[in-house]
C-alpha atoms as an extended CHARMM CRD file, in Angstrom:
* protein
*
        99  EXT
         1         1  MET       CA              0.0000000000        0.0000000000        0.0000000000  PROA      1               0.0000000000
         2         2  GLY       CA              1.3730000000        3.4200000000       -0.9900000000  PROA      2               0.0000000000
         3         3  LEU       CA              1.1190000000        6.7430000000        0.7530000000  PROA      3               0.0000000000
         4         4  ILE       CA             -2.1540000000        8.6410000000        0.5380000000  PROA      4               0.0000000000
         5         5  PRO       CA             -1.5970000000       11.8540000000       -1.4350000000  PROA      5               0.0000000000
         6         6  VAL       CA             -2.3640000000       15.1160000000        0.3420000000  PROA      6               0.0000000000
         7         7  ARG       CA             -4.8260000000       17.2480000000       -1.5640000000  PROA      7               0.0000000000
         8         8  GLY       CA             -3.7660000000       20.8540000000       -1.4070000000  PROA      8               0.0000000000
         9         9  ASN       CA             -0.2630000000       22.2540000000       -1.4420000000  PROA      9               0.0000000000
        10        10  TRP       CA              2.8540000000       21.9230000000        0.6690000000  PROA      10              0.0000000000
        11        11  LEU       CA              2.5250000000       25.4850000000        1.9420000000  PROA      11              0.0000000000
        12        12  GLY       CA             -0.8930000000       24.7140000000        3.4180000000  PROA      12              0.0000000000
        13        13  LEU       CA              0.3870000000       21.5460000000        5.0650000000  PROA      13              0.0000000000
        14        14  ALA       CA              3.4040000000       23.4220000000        6.4470000000  PROA      14              0.0000000000
        15        15  MET       CA              1.1230000000       26.1270000000        7.8600000000  PROA      15              0.0000000000
        16        16  PHE       CA             -0.8850000000       23.5210000000        9.7510000000  PROA      16              0.0000000000
        17        17  VAL       CA              2.0930000000       21.5970000000       11.0530000000  PROA      17              0.0000000000
        18        18  VAL       CA              4.5750000000       24.3860000000       11.8030000000  PROA      18              0.0000000000
        19        19  VAL       CA              2.4180000000       27.3980000000       12.6810000000  PROA      19              0.0000000000
        20        20  GLY       CA             -0.5060000000       25.5030000000       14.1850000000  PROA      20              0.0000000000
        21        21  GLY       CA              1.7690000000       23.1440000000       16.0730000000  PROA      21              0.0000000000
        22        22  ALA       CA              3.9830000000       25.9140000000       17.4480000000  PROA      22              0.0000000000
        23        23  VAL       CA              1.0350000000       27.9990000000       18.6460000000  PROA      23              0.0000000000
        24        24  ALA       CA             -0.6280000000       24.9470000000       20.2020000000  PROA      24              0.0000000000
        25        25  LEU       CA              2.5710000000       23.9350000000       22.0170000000  PROA      25              0.0000000000
        26        26  VAL       CA              3.2760000000       27.4090000000       23.3340000000  PROA      26              0.0000000000
        27        27  GLY       CA             -0.3370000000       28.1390000000       24.2710000000  PROA      27              0.0000000000
        28        28  GLY       CA             -1.0500000000       24.7660000000       25.8200000000  PROA      28              0.0000000000
        29        29  PHE       CA              2.2070000000       23.8550000000       27.5120000000  PROA      29              0.0000000000
        30        30  VAL       CA              4.0370000000       27.1300000000       28.1540000000  PROA      30              0.0000000000
        31        31  PHE       CA              1.1310000000       29.4590000000       28.9870000000  PROA      31              0.0000000000
        32        32  LYS       CA             -1.1860000000       26.6610000000       30.2200000000  PROA      32              0.0000000000
        33        33  LEU       CA             -4.1740000000       28.1190000000       28.3580000000  PROA      33              0.0000000000
        34        34  SER       CA             -7.4400000000       26.2160000000       28.1040000000  PROA      34              0.0000000000
        35        35  ASP       CA             -8.1040000000       24.1290000000       25.0120000000  PROA      35              0.0000000000
        36        36  VAL       CA            -10.6220000000       26.6530000000       23.6880000000  PROA      36              0.0000000000
        37        37  LYS       CA             -8.2630000000       29.6220000000       24.0280000000  PROA      37              0.0000000000
        38        38  THR       CA             -5.3750000000       27.6530000000       22.5490000000  PROA      38              0.0000000000
        39        39  MET       CA             -7.3970000000       26.5610000000       19.5220000000  PROA      39              0.0000000000
        40        40  ILE       CA             -8.7310000000       30.0860000000       18.9460000000  PROA      40              0.0000000000
        41        41  ALA       CA             -5.1060000000       31.2590000000       18.9480000000  PROA      41              0.0000000000
        42        42  VAL       CA             -4.2140000000       28.4870000000       16.4550000000  PROA      42              0.0000000000
        43        43  GLY       CA             -7.0750000000       29.5570000000       14.1810000000  PROA      43              0.0000000000
        44        44  ALA       CA             -6.0530000000       33.2080000000       14.3870000000  PROA      44              0.0000000000
        45        45  ALA       CA             -2.4320000000       32.3440000000       13.6110000000  PROA      45              0.0000000000
        46        46  LEU       CA             -3.4720000000       30.2940000000       10.5680000000  PROA      46              0.0000000000
        47        47  VAL       CA             -5.6370000000       33.1440000000        9.2690000000  PROA      47              0.0000000000
        48        48  LEU       CA             -2.8720000000       35.7180000000        9.7800000000  PROA      48              0.0000000000
        49        49  VAL       CA             -0.0990000000       33.6320000000        8.2440000000  PROA      49              0.0000000000
        50        50  ASP       CA             -2.1740000000       32.6190000000        5.2190000000  PROA      50              0.0000000000
        51        51  PHE       CA             -3.3500000000       36.1810000000        4.5960000000  PROA      51              0.0000000000
        52        52  GLY       CA              0.2640000000       37.3160000000        4.9170000000  PROA      52              0.0000000000
        53        53  PHE       CA              1.3260000000       34.9600000000        2.1380000000  PROA      53              0.0000000000
        54        54  ARG       CA             -1.7120000000       35.8500000000        0.0490000000  PROA      54              0.0000000000
        55        55  PHE       CA             -1.1810000000       39.5980000000        0.5130000000  PROA      55              0.0000000000
        56        56  ALA       CA              2.4010000000       39.2080000000       -0.7000000000  PROA      56              0.0000000000
        57        57  CYS       CA              1.0450000000       37.5320000000       -3.8770000000  PROA      57              0.0000000000
        58        58  ARG       CA             -1.8140000000       39.9820000000       -4.4530000000  PROA      58              0.0000000000
        59        59  ALA       CA             -0.3810000000       41.1450000000       -7.8110000000  PROA      59              0.0000000000
        60        60  GLN       CA             -1.2950000000       37.7460000000       -9.3160000000  PROA      60              0.0000000000
        61        61  GLY       CA             -5.0200000000       38.4210000000       -9.0300000000  PROA      61              0.0000000000
        62        62  LYS       CA             -7.5530000000       36.3040000000       -7.1250000000  PROA      62              0.0000000000
        63        63  TRP       CA             -5.2260000000       36.4990000000       -4.1420000000  PROA      63              0.0000000000
        64        64  VAL       CA             -7.8920000000       35.7580000000       -1.5320000000  PROA      64              0.0000000000
        65        65  PHE       CA             -9.0140000000       32.4520000000       -3.0810000000  PROA      65              0.0000000000
        66        66  GLY       CA             -6.2710000000       31.6820000000       -5.6070000000  PROA      66              0.0000000000
        67        67  ARG       CA             -4.6230000000       28.2790000000       -5.3350000000  PROA      67              0.0000000000
        68        68  ASP       CA             -1.1940000000       29.6910000000       -6.1900000000  PROA      68              0.0000000000
        69        69  ALA       CA             -1.3700000000       32.6250000000       -3.7930000000  PROA      69              0.0000000000
        70        70  GLY       CA             -1.3570000000       30.9080000000       -0.3990000000  PROA      70              0.0000000000
        71        71  GLY       CA             -1.9000000000       27.7200000000        1.5060000000  PROA      71              0.0000000000
        72        72  TYR       CA             -4.5590000000       25.1750000000        0.5860000000  PROA      72              0.0000000000
        73        73  PHE       CA             -5.3900000000       22.1270000000        2.6450000000  PROA      73              0.0000000000
        74        74  VAL       CA             -7.7440000000       19.4800000000        1.2710000000  PROA      74              0.0000000000
        75        75  PHE       CA             -9.9520000000       21.7820000000       -0.8390000000  PROA      75              0.0000000000
        76        76  LEU       CA            -10.1820000000       24.9890000000        1.2180000000  PROA      76              0.0000000000
        77        77  PRO       CA             -7.8090000000       27.9030000000        1.7350000000  PROA      77              0.0000000000
        78        78  VAL       CA             -6.0600000000       27.7440000000        5.1100000000  PROA      78              0.0000000000
        79        79  TRP       CA             -7.5910000000       31.0620000000        6.1850000000  PROA      79              0.0000000000
        80        80  ILE       CA            -11.1000000000       29.6050000000        5.8600000000  PROA      80              0.0000000000
        81        81  LEU       CA            -10.1270000000       26.5720000000        7.9380000000  PROA      81              0.0000000000
        82        82  GLY       CA             -8.5990000000       28.8990000000       10.5400000000  PROA      82              0.0000000000
        83        83  ALA       CA            -11.8420000000       30.8890000000       10.6540000000  PROA      83              0.0000000000
        84        84  ILE       CA            -13.8060000000       27.6480000000       11.1340000000  PROA      84              0.0000000000
        85        85  VAL       CA            -11.5120000000       26.7040000000       14.0500000000  PROA      85              0.0000000000
        86        86  ILE       CA            -12.1020000000       30.1280000000       15.6240000000  PROA      86              0.0000000000
        87        87  LEU       CA            -15.8820000000       29.9240000000       15.1390000000  PROA      87              0.0000000000
        88        88  LEU       CA            -16.2700000000       26.3930000000       16.5010000000  PROA      88              0.0000000000
        89        89  ASN       CA            -14.0920000000       27.0310000000       19.5560000000  PROA      89              0.0000000000
        90        90  SER       CA            -15.8560000000       30.3240000000       20.2560000000  PROA      90              0.0000000000
        91        91  LEU       CA            -19.1740000000       28.4550000000       20.2600000000  PROA      91              0.0000000000
        92        92  ILE       CA            -17.7280000000       25.7850000000       22.5510000000  PROA      92              0.0000000000
        93        93  GLY       CA            -16.3510000000       28.4670000000       24.8800000000  PROA      93              0.0000000000
        94        94  ALA       CA            -19.7410000000       30.2220000000       24.9710000000  PROA      94              0.0000000000
        95        95  GLY       CA            -21.4710000000       26.9390000000       25.8430000000  PROA      95              0.0000000000
        96        96  VAL       CA            -23.5260000000       26.8000000000       22.6390000000  PROA      96              0.0000000000
        97        97  ILE       CA            -21.8210000000       23.5440000000       21.6300000000  PROA      97              0.0000000000
        98        98  LYS       CA            -21.1330000000       20.9650000000       24.3310000000  PROA      98              0.0000000000
        99        99  LYS       CA            -17.7660000000       19.1840000000       24.3430000000  PROA      99              0.0000000000
């Protein structure tokens, strides 16, 4: 059996692993933040980093949704996945969604 190919691009995968992992480690283990606060910070970091890459490539056109402008993971831009992480963890923190 071979490896399962990752749909998206290497930049998107690197954003999840490096940026998301670093923020989760620092927030969870160094600052001892709750899971909700840590994951909101991860989502915010993913949004900021992806928009930073996309803003740098804005001359290409379609920089907000373009596949060549920033990170993609599975079939969505990383900034959308970061926003989903923020939204879901905000709802969990507010008690709207039970853990």
